[in-house]
Structures are given as structure tokens and as C-alpha cells.
N, C-alpha and C positions, 0 to 999 in steps of 0.2 A: 532913286529919285524920291524926294520927299517934298511935299507942298502942303501948306496949310493956308487955306483961303476959302472963299465961298465956292459952292459946288460948281457953278458955271465956269469959274476960272480953272478949277481942277480939271474939269472935262476938256476945256480948251487946251490946257497944258498937255494932257494925255494925247489929244488929237495931234498936237504939234510935234511932240517928242516921239510918239509911236503911231504913225499913220495906219499901220496894219495892226489894229487892235480889235478886240471884241469885249463887250461889257454884258455881264449878267446882273440882273436886279434882284436883291433880296427883298421880296414882297412882305416879309415880316417887319422889316424896318421902314421901307418906303411903301406905305399903304396906298397903292394905286389899284384901281379896278379896271377890268377889261383890258389887260395889257399882257403881251407876251414877255416873260421875264428874261428870255435868253436871246443872245445874238445881236446886241445893239452896237452901233457905232456912236461915238460921242456927239457928232453933229446931229444925228437923228434923235438921240435922247434929249439933247438940249431943246430941239424944236418941239418934241412931244411934251416935255415938261413945261415949256413956255406956254403951250396951249392948254394943257390939262391941269397942271399943278405947279404954277410958277413960284410958289413959296419955297419949294425944295431947292430951286436954283440959287436962292439967297441964303441958304443955311451954311453955317461954317462947316468946313469939311477938312479931313486930313487924308491926303493921297500918299500911299506908300507903294513904291515899286522897287523891290530888291530881291535878293535870292531867297528870302524867307516868305514874303507875302506880296501880293499885288492886289491891293484893295483900296476902297475909299470908305471912310467912316464919316457919318454925319454926327458931329461932336455933341450937339444938344440932344440927340436921341440915344446913341450908344457909342462909346469909345472902345468897346470890346467885340461887338458884333458888326461886321461890315455891312454897309448899305449896298455897295456895289463890288462885285468881283471882277477884276480886270484880267484879261488874257492879252498879253502884249509881247511875250517872249516865248521862244520855242514853238511847239506845235499848237496852233490856234484852233478852237472849235469853229464850226461854221457860223458865218455872219448871216442873219436873216435880213430881209429887206423890208423895213417897217414903213417907209414912206411910200406913198402911192406912185410917185415919179420913179423911185428906184424899183418898185415892183413891175411897172410897165417896161422899163428898160430890161429887167431880168427876163420877163416874158418874151420880149422881142428877140433877145439873144437866144433864148431856148428855141423859138420858132426858126430863127435863121440857121441854127445848127442842125435842124432836122433834115 
């Protein structure tokens, strides 16, 4: 899969094509403060960026998902160093729950399983 569009469209495409995915943020490229860099879902990341750094969502991006790499580059920052690492094939790392609603649901499920 190859897509070159603004970041929000790339993330929506990832969410549509690979609903079971995990995103890790390269904080050297996307200078965000007070953020967990690992375990994001596309919809959570879009919501977070819309609230905290909406300019990132409008940046031109290149998403590549193939056998060699699964990444998103922000083209005006770096075409060599990924801004986001995508995990969408094979064994996936754990997904963290970044939204408060998702955290509450996760806590309720943990309590119910006790």
C-alpha cells in the first residue's frame, strides 16, 4: 500500500485498510510534549493531534506498507526518517488506551474479569 496525501488522510486510510494496527510516534520528527510515543490507534492519534497539534494533520505525508517497511514520512520534515512506525501485519505490539473513554472501558473490563 502506498499513499501520498495529508497525514489525516493517510491515518484514515490505515484505519480503513488495517483495522488491527498499532502506531508508534518518532518524537524526534514529531515534536510533541507529554505524550506516550507507543501504542496508538489511528483514530486516537487523529483526535489527539487535532486537539494538541492540528498543523501535523495537514502536512503532506507518504505512507508505505509493504514487505520492506511500514511507515509514514512527513515530507516537509524528512523523507528519510519516518515520523510514524506502523505495525499492521504479523505479530503486533500491544495497543495502549490513550483516550479517557477507552481507558475507562479497559478498567471496567479488568474489574469484570476479576
